[in-house]
C-alpha positions in Angstrom: 81.9 92.1 52.3 79.2 94.7 52.3 75.4 94.1 51.8 74.4 92.8 48.2 74.0 95.6 45.8 71.4 95.1 43.1 71.9 97.1 39.9 69.4 97.7 37.0 72.5 96.9 34.6 73.4 93.8 36.2 71.2 90.8 37.1 71.4 87.1 38.1 68.6 84.9 37.8 67.7 81.5 39.7 70.6 80.9 41.9 73.3 82.7 39.9 76.1 84.5 41.5 78.5 87.0 39.9 81.8 87.9 41.4 84.1 90.1 39.3 84.3 88.3 36.1 83.0 85.0 37.6 79.5 84.0 36.7 78.1 81.1 38.6 74.8 79.5 37.3 73.0 76.9 39.5 75.8 74.7 40.8 78.3 75.9 38.2 81.2 78.2 38.7 83.1 79.8 35.7 86.5 81.5 36.2 87.9 82.8 32.9 87.5 79.9 30.5 87.1 77.2 33.0 84.0 75.9 34.6 83.5 73.6 37.6 80.1 71.8 37.8 78.8 70.1 41.0 81.9 68.4 42.4 83.8 68.4 39.5 87.3 69.7 39.3 89.0 71.2 36.3 92.8 72.0 36.1 94.1 75.0 34.2 96.0 78.2 34.6 93.5 79.5 37.2 91.3 77.0 39.0 88.3 77.5 41.1 86.5 75.0 43.6 83.1 74.8 44.8 81.8 73.5 48.1 84.5 71.2 49.5 86.3 70.9 46.3 90.2 71.9 46.7 91.8 73.2 43.5 95.6 74.4 43.2 97.1 76.0 40.6 99.6 78.9 40.0 100.1 78.8 43.7 96.5 80.0 44.4 94.2 78.0 46.5 90.3 78.5 46.9 88.6 76.9 49.7 84.9 77.8 50.2 85.3 81.4 49.4 88.8 81.6 50.7 91.8 82.6 48.5 95.4 81.7 49.4 98.3 83.3 47.7 101.6 81.3 47.7 101.4 79.0 50.5 99.6 81.3 52.8 95.9 81.5 53.5 93.6 84.3 54.3 90.3 83.7 55.8 87.3 85.3 54.3 84.1 84.8 56.1 82.1 86.6 53.5 79.8 84.3 51.3 77.6 84.9 48.3 74.2 83.4 48.5 70.9 82.7 46.4 69.8 85.5 44.2 72.4 88.1 45.6 74.3 89.9 43.2 77.7 91.4 44.6 79.3 94.1 42.7 83.2 93.7 43.6 85.5 95.1 40.7 83.5 94.7 37.7 79.8 95.5 36.7 77.6 93.3 34.6 76.0 95.7 32.1 72.3 95.7 31.1 72.3 93.6 27.9 74.5 90.9 29.3 72.5 88.4 31.5 72.8 84.6 32.2 69.5 82.8 31.4 68.6 79.4 32.6 71.5 76.9 32.2 73.1 78.9 29.4 76.2 80.8 29.8 76.2 84.3 28.2 79.5 86.0 27.7 79.7 89.4 29.5 81.7 92.3 29.3 82.8 94.1 32.4 83.2 97.8 32.6 84.7 99.6 35.7 82.1 100.5 38.3 81.0 103.8 39.1 81.2 103.4 42.7 83.0 100.4 44.6 83.2 99.3 48.3 86.4 97.8 49.3 86.2 94.7 51.4 87.8 94.7 54.8 91.0 93.0 54.9 91.0 89.8 57.0 94.7 88.7 56.8 96.4 88.8 60.3 99.5 90.7 58.7 97.4 93.8 58.6 97.5 94.1 62.3 101.3 94.7 61.8 101.5 96.5 58.4 99.8 99.7 57.0 99.3 100.2 53.2 100.9 103.4 52.1 99.8 105.0 48.7 102.8 105.6 46.4 103.0 107.9 43.3 101.7 106.2 40.0 98.9 104.3 41.5 101.1 101.8 43.5 101.1 101.0 47.3 103.5 99.5 49.6 103.0 97.9 52.9 104.8 99.5 55.9 105.8 97.4 59.1 104.3 99.0 62.1 107.4 98.1 64.4 110.5 98.7 62.2 108.9 100.9 59.5 110.4 99.0 56.6 108.1 99.0 53.3 107.5 96.3 50.9 105.9 95.9 47.6 102.2 95.3 47.8 100.4 96.2 44.5 101.4 97.9 41.2 98.1 99.2 39.9 95.8 96.3 39.3 98.4 93.6 40.3 98.6 92.7 44.0 101.9 90.9 45.3 100.2 89.1 48.2 101.2 88.7 51.6 103.6 85.9 51.8 106.6 88.1 52.2 105.1 90.2 55.0 104.3 87.2 56.9 107.8 85.9 56.7 108.9 89.2 57.8 107.1 88.9 61.1 107.2 85.2 61.7 110.6 84.3 60.8 112.2 87.1 63.0 113.3 89.2 60.1 112.0 92.3 61.8 114.7 93.9 63.7 112.3 95.1 66.3 110.9 91.8 67.0 114.4 90.4 66.9 115.7 92.7 69.4 112.9 91.6 71.9 113.9 88.0 71.1 110.3 87.2 70.2 108.5 86.3 67.1 104.7 86.4 65.9 103.0 83.2 65.7 100.5 83.4 62.8 98.1 80.3 61.7 99.4 77.7 59.4 97.8 76.2 56.5 96.6 72.5 57.0 94.9 70.0 54.6 97.0 69.3 51.6 100.3 67.8 50.5 102.8 69.4 48.2 100.9 68.3 45.1 97.7 69.9 46.2 96.0 66.5 46.6 93.5 65.7 49.4 90.5 67.1 51.0 90.7 70.5 52.6 89.1 71.0 56.0 86.5 73.3 56.8 87.7 76.7 58.0 88.6 76.2 61.7 87.1 78.2 64.4 89.3 81.2 65.5 90.6 81.7 68.9 93.2 83.9 70.3 96.3 83.1 72.1 99.4 85.2 73.2 102.9 84.3 72.1 106.0 85.4 74.1 109.5 84.3 74.1 110.1 82.1 71.0 112.3 79.5 72.8 110.4 79.6 76.3 110.6 76.4 78.2 108.4 75.3 81.1 110.0 74.9 84.5 108.0 73.1 87.3 110.2 74.2 90.2 110.2 77.9 89.0 106.5 77.9 88.5 105.9 76.4 92.1 108.1 79.0 93.6 106.2 81.8 92.1 102.8 80.0 93.2 104.3 80.1 96.9 105.2 83.8 96.5 101.8 84.6 95.3 100.2 82.9 98.4 102.6 84.6 100.7 102.0 88.2 99.2 98.3 88.2 98.9 97.5 86.1 102.1 95.8 83.3 100.3 95.3 80.1 102.3 97.5 77.1 101.6 94.6 75.0 100.6 93.9 77.1 97.6 96.1 74.6 95.6 93.3 72.0 96.3 90.3 74.2 95.1 88.9 72.9 91.9 88.4 76.4 90.3 92.1 77.0 91.0 93.3 73.8 89.6 91.2 74.1 86.3 92.7 77.6 85.9 96.1 76.5 86.1 95.6 73.6 83.8 94.2 75.9 81.1 97.4 78.0 81.4 99.8 75.0 81.5 98.6 71.5 81.5 102.1 70.2 82.4 102.1 72.0 85.6 101.6 69.6 88.6 99.9 71.6 91.3 101.4 70.7 94.6 99.3 69.6 97.5 99.0 71.6 100.8 102.2 69.9 102.4 104.3 70.4 99.3 103.2 74.0 99.2 103.9 74.7 102.8 107.3 73.4 102.2 107.7 75.6 99.2 106.5 78.5 101.3 109.3 77.9 104.0 111.8 77.7 101.4 111.1 81.0 100.0 111.3 82.2 103.5 114.8 80.8 104.0 116.1 82.1 100.8 114.9 85.6 101.6 116.3 85.2 105.2 119.8 84.5 103.7 119.5 87.6 101.3 118.8 89.8 104.5 121.5 88.3 106.6 124.1 89.2 104.0 122.6 92.8 103.9 122.9 92.9 107.6 126.6 91.9 107.4 127.2 95.3 105.5 125.0 97.4 107.9 127.4 100.3 109.0 125.5 101.0 112.4 123.4 99.6 115.0 119.5 98.4 114.7 116.5 99.6 116.6 113.7 97.2 117.2 109.9 97.4 117.2 107.9 95.0 119.3 104.4 94.2 118.4 101.9 91.9 120.3 99.6 89.4 118.9 96.9 87.3 120.5 94.8 84.4 119.2 91.5 82.8 120.2 93.5 80.4 122.0 95.6 81.1 125.0 98.8 81.4 123.1 100.2 84.8 121.4 102.8 85.9 119.1 105.5 88.5 119.2 106.3 90.4 116.0 109.9 91.9 116.0 110.9 94.2 113.3 114.4 95.9 112.8 114.9 99.7 111.6 118.3 100.9 110.4 120.1 103.1 108.1 122.2 101.6 105.3 125.5 102.7 103.7 123.6 104.9 101.5 121.9 106.6 104.2 118.4 105.1 103.5 116.0 104.0 106.2 114.6 100.4 106.1 112.5 98.5 108.2 112.3 94.6 107.9 110.5 92.1 109.9 112.8 89.8 111.7 110.7 87.3 113.6 107.2 86.4 114.4 107.5 84.1 117.2 105.0 82.2 119.3 104.9 82.7 123.1 103.0 81.3 125.9 102.1 84.8 127.3 102.7 87.8 125.1 102.0 90.3 127.7 104.5 88.8 130.1 107.8 90.8 130.3 109.8 87.7 130.8 108.5 86.1 127.5 109.2 89.3 125.7 112.7 89.6 126.9 113.4 86.1 125.9 111.9 86.6 122.5 114.1 89.7 121.9 117.3 87.9 123.0 116.5 85.0 120.8 115.9 87.3 117.8 119.0 88.9 118.3 121.0 85.7 118.6 119.2 84.5 115.4 120.3 87.4 113.3 123.8 87.7 114.9 123.2 91.3 116.2 123.7 90.9 120.0 126.2 93.6 119.8 124.3 95.9 117.6 121.1 96.5 119.6 120.3 100.4 120.2 116.8 100.8 121.2 113.4 99.0 121.4 110.0 100.6 120.8 106.8 99.2 122.5 103.3 99.8 121.9 102.1 98.6 125.3 99.9 100.7 127.5 101.2 103.3 130.2 100.1 101.2 133.1 102.6 98.5 132.2 105.4 100.4 130.5 107.5 101.1 133.5 107.4 97.4 134.4 108.4 96.4 130.6 111.0 99.0 130.6 112.8 97.9 133.8 112.6 94.2 133.2 113.9 94.6 129.5 116.7 96.9 130.4 117.9 94.6 133.3 117.4 91.5 131.3 119.2 92.8 128.0 121.8 94.9 129.6 123.5 91.7 131.1 123.8 90.4 127.4 124.2 93.6 125.5 126.2 96.8 125.9 123.4 99.5 126.1 124.4 103.3 125.1 124.0 105.9 127.7 123.4 103.2 130.4 120.0 102.4 129.0 118.4 105.7 129.2 117.4 105.6 125.5 116.7 101.9 125.4 113.0 101.7 125.7 111.0 104.1 123.5 107.2 104.3 123.5 105.3 104.6 120.1 104.1 108.1 119.3 101.2 106.7 117.1 99.9 104.6 120.1 99.9 107.6 122.4 98.0 109.7 120.0 95.3 106.9 119.5 95.1 106.5 123.3 94.7 110.2 123.9 92.0 110.3 121.1 90.1 107.3 122.6 90.1 109.1 125.9 88.6 112.2 124.5 86.1 110.1 122.6 85.1 107.9 125.5 84.5 111.1 127.6 81.5 112.2 125.5 80.2 108.8 124.0 76.7 109.6 125.1 76.7 112.5 122.9 78.4 110.8 120.1 75.7 108.2 120.0 73.1 110.8 119.7 74.9 112.5 116.9 75.3 109.0 115.1 71.7 108.2 115.5 70.7 111.7 114.2 72.6 111.1 111.1 71.3 107.6 110.5 67.9 109.1 110.8 68.4 111.9 108.2 70.0 109.6 105.8 67.4 107.0 106.1 65.6 108.5 103.1 65.9 111.0 100.4 63.0 113.0 101.7 64.6 113.5 105.1 68.0 114.5 103.5 66.0 117.3 101.3 64.1 118.4 104.4 67.2 118.7 106.4 69.0 120.7 103.5 66.1 122.9 103.3 66.4 123.7 107.0 70.1 124.4 106.6 69.4 126.6 103.6 66.7 128.6 105.8 69.1 129.0 108.6 71.8 130.3 106.1 74.3 127.6 107.4 77.5 128.5 105.6 79.1 125.2 106.1 79.9 122.9 103.0 80.7 119.9 105.0 78.8 116.8 104.4 77.3 114.6 107.2 78.8 111.4 107.3 79.0 108.4 109.8 82.3 107.4 111.2 84.2 104.1 111.4 84.3 103.4 115.1 87.9 101.7 114.8 89.4 104.8 113.4 89.1 107.9 115.6 90.0 110.4 112.8 86.6 109.5 111.1 84.8 110.2 114.3 86.5 113.6 114.6 85.4 114.4 111.0 81.8 113.4 111.8 81.6 115.5 115.1 83.2 118.5 113.2 80.6 118.3 110.3 77.6 117.9 112.6 78.9 120.9 114.8 78.2 123.2 112.0 74.8 122.0 111.5 73.7 122.2 115.4 71.0 124.6 114.8 69.5 122.5 111.8 69.3 119.5 114.2 67.4 121.4 116.7 65.1 122.7 114.2 64.3 119.4 112.8 63.5 117.9 116.1 60.8 120.8 116.3 59.3 120.0 113.0 59.6 116.2 112.9 57.8 114.3 115.5 59.8 111.2 114.6 63.1 112.7 115.4 64.1 113.1 119.1 67.9 112.7 119.2 68.9 116.2 119.0 71.8 116.9 121.2 71.3 119.6 123.9 73.3 122.9 124.1 75.4 121.5 126.8 76.1 118.3 124.7 77.2 120.6 121.9 79.7 122.5 124.0 81.2 119.1 124.8 81.5 118.3 121.1 83.1 121.6 120.4 85.7 121.1 123.2 86.4 117.5 122.1 86.8 118.8 118.5 89.1 121.5 119.7 91.6 119.0 121.2 91.0 116.2 118.6 92.2 118.7 116.1 95.6 118.8 117.7 96.0 115.2 117.6 94.8 115.0 114.1 97.1 117.6 112.7 99.9 116.0 114.6 99.3 112.8 113.0 99.0 114.2 109.5 102.4 115.7 109.9 103.9 112.5 110.8 102.1 110.6 108.0 103.2 113.3 105.5 106.9 112.8 106.2 108.7 110.8 103.2 111.4 109.5 105.7 109.9 109.4 109.2 113.2 109.8 110.8 113.2 110.3 114.6 114.0 114.0 114.4 110.5 115.0 113.3 108.8 113.6 116.2 110.0 116.4 118.8 108.3 119.0 116.8 105.0 117.5 117.2 105.4 116.2 120.8 106.7 119.4 122.3 103.7 121.5 120.7 101.3 118.9 122.0 102.7 119.1 125.5 102.5 122.8 125.6 98.9 123.1 124.3 97.6 120.6 126.7 99.6 122.2 129.6 98.1 125.6 128.8 94.6 124.1 128.2 94.3 122.9 131.9 93.9 126.4 132.9 91.0 126.9 130.6 88.3 129.2 132.1 85.4 126.9 130.9 85.2 123.7 133.0 84.1 121.5 130.2 87.3 122.3 128.3 89.5 122.1 131.1 88.2 118.7 132.2 88.8 117.2 128.7 92.3 118.9 128.7 93.2 117.6 132.0 92.5 114.1 131.2 94.5 114.4 127.9 97.4 116.0 129.5 97.7 113.4 132.3 98.1 110.6 129.8 100.2 112.6 127.4 102.6 113.9 130.2 103.5 110.5 131.1 104.7 109.9 127.4 106.6 113.1 127.6 108.4 112.5 130.6 109.5 109.0 129.4 110.4 109.9 125.9 111.4 113.8 125.8 115.1 113.1 126.2 115.3 110.6 123.2 113.2 112.9 121.3 115.4 115.9 121.9 118.6 114.1 121.1 117.2 113.4 117.9 116.3 116.8 117.0 119.8 118.0 118.0 121.0 115.7 115.2 119.0 118.1 112.6 121.6 120.7 111.5 118.5 123.0 111.1 117.7 123.2 114.9 120.5 121.4 116.9 120.5 122.7 120.6 118.6 126.1 119.9 115.2 124.4 119.3 115.4 122.4 122.6 116.3 125.7 124.3 113.3 127.4 122.9 110.6 124.7 123.2 111.9 124.0 126.9 111.6 127.6 127.9 107.9 127.6 126.7 107.0 124.4 128.5 109.0 124.7 131.7 109.5 128.6 132.1 112.2 129.5 134.6 113.2 125.9 135.1 114.0 125.5 131.4 117.7 125.6 131.9 117.7 122.7 134.2 116.1 120.6 131.7 118.1 121.9 128.7 121.3 120.8 130.6 120.0 117.4 130.9 119.9 117.1 127.2 123.2 118.8 126.5 124.9 116.5 129.0 123.3 113.4 127.5 124.4 114.2 124.0 127.9 115.0 124.9 128.1 111.7 127.2 126.7 109.7 124.2 129.3 111.2 121.7 132.1 110.3 124.1 131.0 106.7 124.1 131.1 106.9 120.4 134.5 108.1 120.5 135.8 105.9 123.3 134.2 102.7 121.9 133.6 103.3 118.3 131.3 100.8 116.9 133.5 98.2 114.6 132.7 98.9 111.0 132.8 96.7 108.2 136.0 96.8 106.0 134.4 98.8 103.4 133.8 101.8 105.9 137.3 101.7 107.7 139.1 105.0 106.9 142.6 105.6 106.9 143.5 107.5 110.1 140.4 106.4 111.9 142.2 105.8 115.1 143.6 109.4 115.4 140.1 111.0 114.3 138.4 109.3 117.2 141.0 110.1 119.8 139.3 112.1 122.6 139.7 115.8 122.1 142.2 117.5 124.3 144.6 114.7 124.4 148.2 116.0 124.5 150.1 114.2 121.9 153.9 114.6 121.5 154.8 116.8 118.6 155.4 115.0 115.6 157.9 116.7 113.0 156.2 117.1 109.7 157.7 115.9 106.6 159.5 118.2 104.5 157.7 119.5 101.1 161.0 120.8 99.7 159.9 124.6 99.5 162.3 125.7 102.5 159.5 126.2 104.8 160.3 123.3 107.4 160.4 125.8 110.2 157.0 127.2 109.5 155.6 123.6 109.3 157.2 123.1 112.9 155.4 126.2 114.1 152.1 125.2 112.9 152.6 121.8 114.6 153.4 123.5 117.8 150.2 125.6 117.7 148.1 122.5 116.9 149.5 120.8 120.2 149.1 123.8 122.4 145.8 124.7 121.1 144.0 121.5 120.7 141.1 121.3 117.9 137.5 121.1 119.3 135.6 117.8 118.8 133.3 117.1 116.2 130.2 117.6 118.3 131.4 121.0 119.5 132.3 122.1 115.9 128.8 120.8 115.0 126.9 122.8 117.5 128.8 125.9 117.1 128.3 126.1 113.4 125.5 128.2 112.1 122.2 126.6 111.5 121.4 125.2 108.0 118.6 127.2 106.5 115.2 125.7 106.8 114.0 124.8 103.3 111.1 122.8 102.3 113.3 120.2 100.1 115.9 119.7 102.9 116.7 115.9 103.4 118.5 115.2 106.7 119.9 112.1 105.7 121.4 113.4 102.5 123.0 116.3 104.7 124.7 113.7 106.8 125.6 111.7 103.8 127.6 114.6 102.4 129.1 115.4 105.8 130.4 111.9 106.8 134.0 113.0 106.1 133.7 116.2 107.9 132.1 114.4 111.2 133.1 110.6 110.8 132.4 109.8 114.4 129.3 112.1 115.0 127.9 110.8 111.7 128.0 107.3 113.1 126.0 108.6 116.2 123.7 110.5 114.0 123.0 107.4 112.1 122.0 105.4 115.0 119.9 108.0 116.4 118.0 109.0 113.3 117.1 105.4 112.9 115.1 105.0 116.2 111.5 104.1 115.2 109.6 106.5 117.3 106.5 105.1 115.8 105.6 101.6 115.1 103.3 102.6 112.3 105.3 101.9 109.1 105.4 104.4 106.3 102.3 104.3 104.2 99.9 103.0 107.0 97.3 104.7 108.7 98.3 106.2 112.0 94.5 106.5 113.1 93.5 102.9 113.0 93.2 101.2 116.2 94.6 97.9 114.6 97.9 99.6 113.7 98.9 100.0 117.2 98.2 98.1 120.3 97.6 94.3 120.5 96.3 92.8 117.4 94.5 89.5 116.9 95.6 86.7 114.6 92.7 85.0 112.7 91.7 81.5 113.3 93.2 80.1 110.0 96.7 81.3 110.6 96.3 80.3 114.3 95.9 76.8 113.3 99.0 76.7 111.2 102.3 75.5 112.7 104.3 78.3 114.2 107.3 77.8 111.8 104.7 78.3 109.0 103.1 81.4 110.6 106.5 83.0 110.9 107.5 82.2 107.3 104.3 83.7 105.8 104.5 87.1 107.9 108.3 87.6 107.5 108.4 86.5 103.8 105.5 88.7 102.8 107.5 91.7 104.4 110.8 90.8 102.6 109.2 90.1 99.3 107.9 93.5 99.1 111.5 95.0 99.0 112.8 92.2 96.7 114.2 93.2 93.3 111.2 93.3 90.8 111.2 90.3 88.2 112.1 91.4 84.7 108.9 91.4 82.6 108.7 89.2 79.7 108.5 91.0 76.1 105.0 92.0 75.3 103.2 89.3 73.9 101.5 89.5 70.5 97.7 88.6 70.3 97.3 86.3 67.5 94.5 84.1 65.9 94.9 80.5 65.8 93.0 77.5 64.4 91.3 74.9 66.7 
């Protein structure tokens, strides 16, 4: 209710209280012709109770200022106390007054102004009152929009039928979602209205969901294990008092498992997800390529992570973690070979291995490649005699080259870091530096910022911004005796050269990260342009520029020599470029010797295609097409003429003529047809996987080859990860906690986390209703 309203025409003396037509004097309460004194109780047509008295009549109940219509209860927290006079629906006129212990009859008149009390029933969270003609109103359900009688002028229908609509599932919207709204129930009396009513309970909130939801200990425990896996929580979280208290508040019946039990549950989740992945591999139409990551620990042991990348039957790229195995020496080529062989056996893919991608340093790449090729070629059939077998990570080479550039000017970078720290140490210095930049009319809008030493792109951006303010740094040194870290003119030239070449790496990395599907064909574009730029930069007339470029080219050229063949074959599978881009780019890089290198690529493409024709990869039954054998027959094979079946149109001689032409003029192979066709227009929305999906019937054998090639992981950095971080490439360190776990548990945690990210989403429960309940 609102604040007490005192009127000249209505007055209550002593402890009198007026509520509508009800006048209460002292400890007496009068309703109509009935009065209850003290704790007395009077039964009649309409009954009132004061204090803790409980009166029932005509299906109405009043408890300490609360009124219940039917069998329902509405809580009202508003009370009328002491000498307050509240004007509700009626007003006590001037000459009508209650004196002493006497009751004076009053005549009520309609109020000139009224203040409607806020409705407290919970049903109004789900209904809206709508005014109707004739002064009536109806209650409209907010969910199903049905309307119900509420008031007809001065008579109010109550809310019982409204509550039944939402609590008993009568509302079609609630029924369709298989949920009902839980509302507070009335407690305190029997059917005859006898007994003592309890005081209004304190209200709390709870959510209600499924009407008949049952608790499942095993299901809840499985979800707990998945939460630990996905969010990298420690297993001993189940022993933390705060966690157990939280769980108990949600479901007291849930028995929180101990560390051993939750570890077993984690392994159970891992086994279940592994079975699902094995079934997916059984329907995989092509080969699989692996990425190999190295992990070290604070101990002498290490781990090898093995992930597989493939293109499924719907021409979608997938990468899944396969194993995370402990090895005695992760940098040993023999240990790595054994780990890969074990993984292939574990997943039944000995005959499906296509390539492996490593992130190791250049110095050991040749040893790794030779040993892996020799070891695995004895147990697996390698395509193209293993020339494409070992691939180096493109992200790793970008990071390695960038780190070389940063290391070459580390002294200058140190001075710039210290200079930025000095300026940002206080607002006064920042303002002073800004004033200097304004006076020098420096047009740059870049902001000085410190870098993150483990992310070379932030170092590049820091140097780029500082380079614009080079004059401001020099001026600051002359006017501030506390600052003496300004780089020299020669230092700024080194920074300029470094930024010039870091930009090449920065742009290349961004192009790779921007690709929605990082298939192998996109890497050739970045690699050949970088190789060309660094080759030309060696001849730069400024020795500062040429020196940095020489060091960069030396490292990147090693990568180019190792991987340009697989990069080129991948771009040939792009119908927008085919061999044309290889010819163009090689002419830029190799000049007059370009034809020799182009021939190497062309021969490799044709040789690889012949291997797919001669030894087609066995397909799953769903992908075996009728006539597959004839389609895969080598081109140019002279087959005996076959008499075509008669069509009944009298042109049998014409059909024989066509058959003879087909034999005398053998059709071109799929590869030759593909290469001779016009290039596909280069449009921004082009999707190479969709193109091959649509042309699978036209190029059944070549599409198998394209599927395997496009699935080669040229970079170990997965989509969505930062290519600039040192932690994304190279050897990583396993934290002490995970190093202390059993190797089987570590593998289960790493692999299951990867698999659960791609698991089908659990259907959400219907949106729960927020309700008030009594305690």
